[in-house]
C-alpha positions in Angstrom: -0.4 0.0 -0.3 2.8 2.2 0.7 4.7 1.5 -2.2 1.4 2.6 -4.7 0.9 6.1 -2.4 4.5 6.4 -3.0 4.3 5.7 -6.7 1.5 8.1 -6.8 3.0 11.1 -5.1 6.3 10.4 -7.5 4.2 10.6 -10.3 2.7 13.9 -9.4 5.9 15.6 -8.2 7.9 14.8 -11.4 5.0 16.4 -13.5 4.5 19.6 -11.7 8.0 20.1 -11.8 8.1 19.3 -15.6 5.4 21.4 -16.2 6.8 24.1 -14.1 10.0 23.7 -16.0 8.3 24.1 -19.6 6.2 27.2 -18.4 9.2 28.8 -16.8 11.5 28.0 -20.1 9.0 29.3 -22.3 9.8 32.8 -22.3 6.9 33.9 -24.6 4.3 34.6 -21.7 6.6 37.3 -19.2 3.3 37.6 -17.5 2.8 33.7 -16.3 5.6 34.0 -13.1 2.7 33.0 -10.9 1.6 29.8 -12.9 5.2 28.8 -11.9 5.1 29.5 -8.5 2.0 27.8 -8.3 3.4 24.3 -10.0 6.5 24.4 -7.5 4.2 24.7 -3.9 2.3 21.7 -5.6 5.3 20.0 -6.0 6.6 20.6 -2.5 3.0 19.7 -1.1 3.1 16.0 -3.0 7.1 16.0 -1.8 6.0 16.3 1.8 3.2 13.8 1.5 5.8 11.5 -0.1 8.1 11.9 3.1 5.5 11.5 5.6 4.4 7.9 3.9 8.1 6.5 3.9 8.6 4.0 6.9 12.2 5.5 7.2 11.8 8.8 7.0 12.8 11.0 9.8 11.3 14.3 11.0 7.7 13.6 10.0 6.5 16.4 12.6 8.2 18.6 10.2 6.7 17.2 7.1 3.2 17.6 8.2 4.2 20.9 9.5 5.5 22.2 6.3 2.7 20.8 4.3 -0.1 22.7 6.3 2.3 25.5 5.6 2.5 25.4 1.9 -1.1 24.7 1.6 -1.6 28.1 3.0 0.2 29.4 -0.4 -1.4 27.2 -2.9 -4.7 29.3 -3.5 -3.2 32.8 -3.3 -0.9 31.7 -5.7 -3.9 30.7 -8.2 -5.2 33.9 -7.5 -2.8 35.8 -8.0 -2.0 34.1 -11.6 -5.7 34.9 -12.3 -4.8 38.3 -11.7 -2.1 38.1 -14.4 -4.3 37.0 -16.5 -6.9 39.5 -15.6 -5.3 42.4 -15.6 -2.4 41.9 -18.0 0.3 42.3 -15.8 2.7 40.6 -13.2 1.8 41.7 -9.6 3.8 42.4 -7.1 4.3 40.0 -3.5 3.7 43.6 -2.0 0.2 43.0 -3.3 -0.2 40.3 -1.3 -1.1 41.9 2.5 -3.5 42.8 5.3 -6.0 40.2 5.5 -4.4 37.5 3.0 -0.8 37.4 4.7 -2.5 37.4 8.4 -4.4 34.3 7.0 -1.1 32.6 5.9 0.8 33.5 9.1 -2.2 32.4 10.9 -1.9 29.2 9.6 2.1 29.1 10.3 1.3 29.7 13.6 -1.1 27.4 14.2 1.5 24.9 13.3 4.3 25.7 15.2 3.0 23.9 18.3 3.7 20.7 15.8 6.6 21.6 14.4 8.3 22.3 18.3 7.9 18.7 18.4 9.9 17.5 15.2 12.7 14.8 16.1 14.9 13.0 13.9 13.1 9.8 14.9 10.8 7.3 11.9 7.5 8.3 14.6 5.2 11.2 14.9 5.9 10.9 18.9 9.0 11.4 20.2 10.0 8.7 22.2 12.4 10.4 24.3 10.4 13.5 25.1 6.5 11.9 25.1 4.2 15.0 25.3 1.5 15.1 28.2 -2.2 14.6 27.6 -2.6 18.3 28.0 0.2 19.2 25.6 -1.2 16.4 23.2 -4.4 18.1 22.9 -3.1 21.3 22.1 -1.0 20.3 19.3 -4.3 18.6 17.8 -6.3 21.6 18.5 -4.4 23.8 16.8 -4.1 21.3 14.1 -8.1 21.0 13.8 -8.0 25.3 13.5 -5.4 25.1 11.0 -7.8 22.6 8.9 -10.8 24.7 9.7 -9.0 27.9 8.5 -7.5 26.4 5.4 -10.9 25.1 4.4 -12.1 28.7 4.8 -9.6 30.3 3.0 -9.7 28.1 0.0 -13.1 29.2 -1.3 -12.3 32.8 -0.9 -9.8 32.6 -3.6 -11.8 30.3 -5.3 -14.5 33.0 -5.4 -12.1 35.4 -6.5 -10.5 33.6 -9.2 -13.9 32.9 -10.8 -15.0 36.1 -10.5 -11.9 37.2 -12.4 -12.6 34.6 -15.2 -16.1 35.7 -15.4 -15.2 39.3 -16.0 -12.6 38.5 -18.4 -14.4 35.8 -20.6 -17.2 38.5 -20.9 -14.8 41.1 -21.6 -13.0 39.3 -24.2 -16.1 38.2 -26.0 -17.9 41.6 -25.6 -14.7 43.1 -27.6 -14.3 40.3 -29.9 -16.7 37.7 -30.0 -13.9 35.5 -30.5 -12.7 31.7 -28.7 -11.9 32.4 -25.2 -7.9 32.7 -24.7 -6.7 29.3 -23.6 -5.0 30.7 -20.7 -8.7 31.1 -19.3 -8.8 27.4 -19.8 -6.0 26.7 -18.2 -7.1 28.6 -15.0 -10.2 26.5 -14.9 -8.2 23.5 -14.9 -5.9 25.0 -12.3 -9.3 25.8 -10.2 -10.3 22.1 -10.5 -7.0 20.9 -9.0 -7.8 23.1 -5.9 -11.2 22.6 -5.5 -10.4 18.8 -5.9 -7.4 19.1 -2.9 -9.9 21.4 -0.8 -12.5 18.4 -1.0 -9.9 15.7 -0.4 -8.4 17.6 2.6 -12.2 17.8 3.8 -12.6 14.4 3.2 -9.4 13.5 5.4 -10.4 15.9 8.3 -13.9 14.2 8.5 -12.7 10.8 8.5 -10.1 11.6 11.2 -12.6 13.1 13.2 -14.8 10.2 12.9 -13.0 7.1 12.4 -9.1 7.9 13.1 -7.5 5.1 12.2 -6.7 4.9 7.8 -7.4 1.5 7.2 -6.8 1.8 3.3 -8.7 4.7 3.0 -5.5 6.9 2.7 -5.1 5.3 -0.9 -8.4 6.3 -2.3 -7.4 9.8 -1.4 -4.3 9.6 -2.4 -5.7 8.4 -5.8 -8.1 10.8 -6.3 -5.8 13.9 -5.5 -2.9 13.1 -7.7 -5.0 11.3 -10.7 -6.7 14.7 -11.0 -3.4 16.9 -10.7 -1.3 14.9 -13.0 -4.2 14.4 -15.7 -4.8 18.5 -15.5 -0.8 19.0 -15.4 -0.2 16.9 -18.6 -2.8 18.9 -20.3 -1.4 21.8 -19.2 2.0 21.1 -21.0 0.3 20.4 -24.1 -0.9 23.5 -24.6 1.6 26.0 -22.7 3.2 26.6 -26.0 -0.2 27.9 -27.4 -1.2 30.7 -24.8 1.8 31.9 -24.4 1.6 33.5 -27.9 -2.2 33.7 -28.5 -3.0 35.1 -25.5 -0.4 38.2 -25.4 -1.8 39.1 -28.7 -5.4 39.0 -27.9 -4.3 40.7 -24.2 -3.1 43.5 -26.6 -6.0 44.2 -28.1 -8.3 43.9 -25.3 -6.5 46.5 -22.9 -6.4 49.1 -26.3 -10.0 48.3 -26.6 -11.1 48.8 -23.3 -9.2 51.8 -22.9 -10.6 53.8 -25.7 -13.9 52.2 -25.6 -15.7 55.2 -24.9 -13.6 57.5 -27.1 -15.4 60.0 -29.4 -13.1 59.4 -31.9 -14.7 59.3 -35.4 -13.3 58.2 -39.0 -12.6 61.8 -40.5 -10.8 62.8 -37.3 -8.8 59.3 -37.4 -7.9 59.7 -41.1 -6.9 63.4 -40.7 -5.0 62.5 -37.5 -2.8 59.5 -39.6 -2.3 62.2 -42.8 -1.0 64.9 -40.1 1.5 62.0 -38.3 2.7 60.6 -41.6 3.8 64.5 -42.4 5.1 65.1 -39.3 7.3 61.7 -39.0 8.7 62.3 -42.9 9.7 65.4 -42.1 12.0 64.1 -39.5 11.5 67.9 -37.8 9.8 66.1 -34.4 11.2 62.5 -34.1 14.7 63.9 -34.0 14.3 66.3 -30.9 15.8 64.3 -28.4 13.6 65.9 -26.0 10.2 65.3 -27.6 6.9 64.7 -26.1 3.5 63.4 -26.8 2.4 66.9 -25.4 4.9 68.6 -27.7 3.4 66.5 -31.0 0.1 66.9 -30.4 0.7 70.7 -29.9 2.5 70.7 -33.3 -0.2 68.6 -35.1 -2.8 71.1 -33.2 -5.0 67.6 -31.7 -6.1 66.4 -29.0 -3.6 64.1 -27.0 -6.2 61.6 -26.0 -6.9 61.1 -29.9 -3.5 61.0 -31.1 -2.7 58.6 -28.7 -5.7 56.5 -29.3 -4.5 56.5 -33.3 -1.1 55.6 -32.6 -2.5 52.8 -30.3 -5.2 51.3 -32.7 -4.6 52.5 -36.2 -0.7 51.9 -36.3 -0.7 49.1 -33.7 2.3 50.9 -31.6 2.7 53.7 -28.7 4.4 56.7 -28.7 7.9 55.9 -27.9 7.8 52.8 -30.1 6.9 55.5 -33.2 9.4 57.5 -32.2 12.3 55.0 -32.0 11.4 53.3 -35.2 11.6 56.5 -37.7 14.8 57.6 -35.8 15.9 54.0 -36.6 14.6 54.4 -40.2 16.8 57.8 -40.7 19.7 56.3 -39.4 20.0 53.8 -41.0 19.7 55.7 -44.2 22.3 57.8 -42.5 24.8 54.8 -42.0 24.5 54.3 -46.2 24.5 57.6 -47.5 27.2 59.3 -44.6 30.0 56.9 -44.3 32.1 59.4 -43.0 30.1 59.7 -40.0 30.6 58.2 -36.8 27.8 55.8 -35.4 27.6 58.2 -32.2 27.2 60.9 -34.5 24.5 59.5 -36.4 22.8 58.6 -33.1 22.9 61.7 -31.8 21.8 63.1 -35.0 18.4 61.3 -35.1 17.5 61.9 -31.3 19.3 59.3 -29.6 21.4 60.6 -26.4 23.5 57.6 -25.8 25.5 55.2 -28.4 24.0 52.0 -25.7 20.3 53.3 -26.2 20.7 53.7 -30.1 22.2 50.1 -30.5 19.4 48.2 -28.5 16.6 50.4 -30.6 18.5 49.6 -33.5 18.7 45.8 -32.8 15.0 45.8 -32.1 14.1 47.2 -35.2 16.6 46.1 -37.4 17.9 42.6 -36.0 21.4 43.6 -36.2 23.7 46.4 -34.9 24.5 49.7 -36.3 28.1 48.8 -37.8 26.8 45.3 -38.9 24.2 47.1 -40.9 26.9 49.3 -42.6 29.2 46.8 -43.0 26.6 44.5 -44.7 25.4 47.4 -46.9 29.0 48.3 -47.7 29.5 44.5 -49.0 26.6 44.6 -51.0 27.2 47.8 -52.9 31.0 47.1 -53.5 30.3 44.2 -55.8 27.9 46.4 -57.6 30.9 49.0 -57.9 33.1 47.1 -59.3 31.1 45.5 -62.4 
C-alpha cells in the first residue's frame, strides 16, 4: 500500500516540476510567473506527503507541518495567476498583504506547536520526550484549527478567481466575439485541482475525526488527489506553447479596446490624424528632437492628445515611444549608408538618441543587427555593384 501511494506521489511531483520547467523555460509569456509558483508549491506539497508515508523517513512532524504551511500558499498563488491573466500584468508580492498575509501567518502559527515537536526519529511522537495529554490535546487542537482555517481560506480565493475569470471572459467576447484565450482554460483546470485538493482535505479531516485509523482509505484520497493533478498538469504541458503566444496578442487588443471604449473619435478625425502623423514623421523635424514628448507632438499637430494616442495605439498598433524610435532608426539606417564618413555615435545623436547604448538597443530591436553590422552589410552589397 505504501509503495503504491509513493508511486502516486512521485508521479505528481515529477509532472508538476516538469510542467513548471516547460512554462518557466518558455520566454514568450513573461506574465505567467505565478503559474510556475503554483506548480512548484504543488510539487512541494506532494513531496512532503511522500516523505510522511515513508517508514524510514525521519522528522515526520516537520514534513506534516510544512505541508500545512505550503497549503496556505497554494490558493493565493492561484489567485495571483488569475490576476496575471485578468489584469495583463504581473502583480507584485507587495500587493498580497493585509488580510491575505494575516491568514497565511495565522496558519503558520497554528502549525508551530507541531513543528516544535519535530525530532529525527521515524515516528511522530518522540519516545525520548513523550508529550503530556494536555500538550498533545493542544497540538491536535491547533492542527484542527489550521484545517478549519484552510477550509475557509480556499473558497474565498476560488470565488475571487471565478469572478476574475467571468469578467475576463465577458470582456474578451464582448470586444472581439472570439474563442476564449487558452490561458482562461488553464485557469479553469487549476481551479479544478484546488477544488479537488480542498475536497480531499475536507474528507480527510472528517475521516480522522470520525474513524481515526487509516484502514486503507488513504490510498483512495491519494489516488483522487494525484489523479486529478497529473491529468490536468499533462493537459497544461500540451497547451503551454499555444497560450503563450495567442494570449499575449489578444490581451493587447483587449487592453487597447478597453482603454478607448468611450472615445468619441470618428473616422474623418482618424484619417486626418494619420495624415498629419505621416507628414510630421516624414519631415524628421519632431522625432529627431531628443526631448520630444507626446504633448509636444500633439501641439505641433494641433490635435487632442487623447485622440492622437488612440490613433497611434489602435491604427498604427504601437505606442508613442516605439513610433518615435522606429522613425529614428529608419533615419539612422539611411544615414549609415549615405554618410559613411560619420561615426555611429554622431548618427545616433543626429537622429535624436541621447546615447550610443540606447541607439544600439533600439537599432537591434528594429533591424535585427547592430548599426556597425548593418553598415558593413550594406557596404558589402554596394562594393560588387561598383566593381562591375
